[in-house]
C-alpha positions in Angstrom: -30.1 2.5 13.8 -29.4 -1.0 12.7 -31.3 -0.1 9.2 -28.6 3.0 8.9 -26.1 0.6 9.3 -26.9 -2.0 7.0 -27.6 0.5 4.3 -24.3 2.2 4.9 -23.0 -1.3 4.2 -24.7 -1.8 1.6 -23.7 1.1 0.1 -19.8 0.5 0.7 -19.9 -3.1 -0.4 -21.5 -1.6 -3.7 -18.7 1.2 -4.2 -16.2 -1.6 -3.9 -17.8 -3.6 -6.1 -17.4 -1.1 -8.1 -14.1 -0.3 -8.0 -13.3 -4.1 -8.1 -14.9 -4.1 -11.3 -13.4 -0.8 -12.8 -9.2 -2.1 -12.0 -10.2 -5.7 -12.9 -11.1 -4.4 -16.4 -7.7 -2.2 -16.4 -5.6 -4.4 -14.6 -7.2 -8.2 -14.7 -5.0 -9.4 -12.4 -4.4 -7.0 -9.3 -7.1 -7.9 -7.2 -6.1 -11.7 -7.1 -2.1 -11.0 -6.6 -2.9 -8.8 -3.8 -5.0 -11.1 -2.2 -2.1 -13.8 -2.5 0.3 -11.3 -1.3 -1.6 -10.8 2.2 -2.4 -14.5 2.4 1.6 -14.7 2.0 2.0 -12.0 4.5 -0.6 -13.4 7.1 1.2 -16.9 6.7 4.5 -15.5 7.8 3.6 -12.8 10.7 1.0 -12.9 13.3 -0.1 -9.2 12.3 -0.4 -7.3 8.8 -1.1 -3.6 8.0 -0.6 -1.8 5.2 2.8 -0.8 5.4 3.4 -4.8 5.0 1.4 -5.1 1.7 2.8 -2.0 -0.2 6.2 -2.8 0.6 5.9 -5.8 -0.6 3.3 -5.5 -3.8 4.8 -2.8 -6.0 1.8 -3.3 -8.4 -0.4 0.2 -8.0 -4.3 0.0 -9.1 -5.8 2.3 -11.5 -8.5 2.8 -9.0 -7.1 3.4 -5.4 -10.7 1.9 -3.9 -9.8 -1.5 -5.3 -8.0 -2.3 -2.1 -11.2 -1.9 -0.5 -12.6 -5.3 -2.2 -9.0 -7.3 -1.5 -9.1 -6.6 2.2 -12.5 -7.5 2.4 -12.0 -10.9 0.8 -8.8 -11.7 3.2 -10.7 -11.1 6.4 -14.1 -12.8 4.3 -12.2 -16.2 3.5 -10.7 -15.7 7.3 -6.9 -14.9 6.2 -6.9 -11.8 8.8 -9.4 -10.3 11.4 -9.2 -6.7 12.7 -7.1 -6.7 15.7 -8.9 -3.3 17.2 -5.6 -1.2 16.5 -4.7 0.9 14.1 -2.2 3.1 13.0 -0.8 5.5 10.1 0.7 4.3 7.0 4.6 5.3 6.7 5.3 3.8 3.4 3.1 6.0 1.5 3.2 9.8 1.5 -0.1 10.4 -0.6 -2.0 8.7 2.7 -1.4 11.5 4.6 -1.0 10.1 7.8 -4.7 8.2 7.4 -5.2 6.0 10.0 -5.1 2.0 8.5 -6.7 -1.1 10.7 -3.9 -3.6 12.4 -5.2 -7.3 11.3 -4.6 -10.3 13.3 -3.0 -13.2 10.6 -5.9 -16.2 11.3 -3.1 -17.9 9.4 -0.1 -17.7 12.0 -0.4 -16.9 16.0 2.0 -15.0 17.5 
C-alpha cells in the first residue's frame, strides 16, 4: 500500500512542478511573491488559511495549480504545518466551497 502512496505523491509533485514551471514562464515573479506573502502572514498570525493569502495577494496565476508548489514550499521550509483542520475558501466564489487546510504557523505561536 505504501508503494501506491509513494507513486501518488510522486505524480502529485510532478504535476505541481509542471504547473509551477508553466506559471514561471508566464509570470516569473508569481511563486516567489506568493511564498513571501505566506511567510509574512505566518510571521504575523498563528494560523494561515487560503482566505488570508488571497486577501493580501491579488496577483492571479495563469495556472491555478501553481499554488500547490507555493504551499508545499512553505511546508518544506518549515514556515507552516497542517493543523489537521479544514474549512472552505470564502474569498473566491470559483472555489465552490472546496475544503482547504488551516495551517499552523511555525514562525509565530499563539
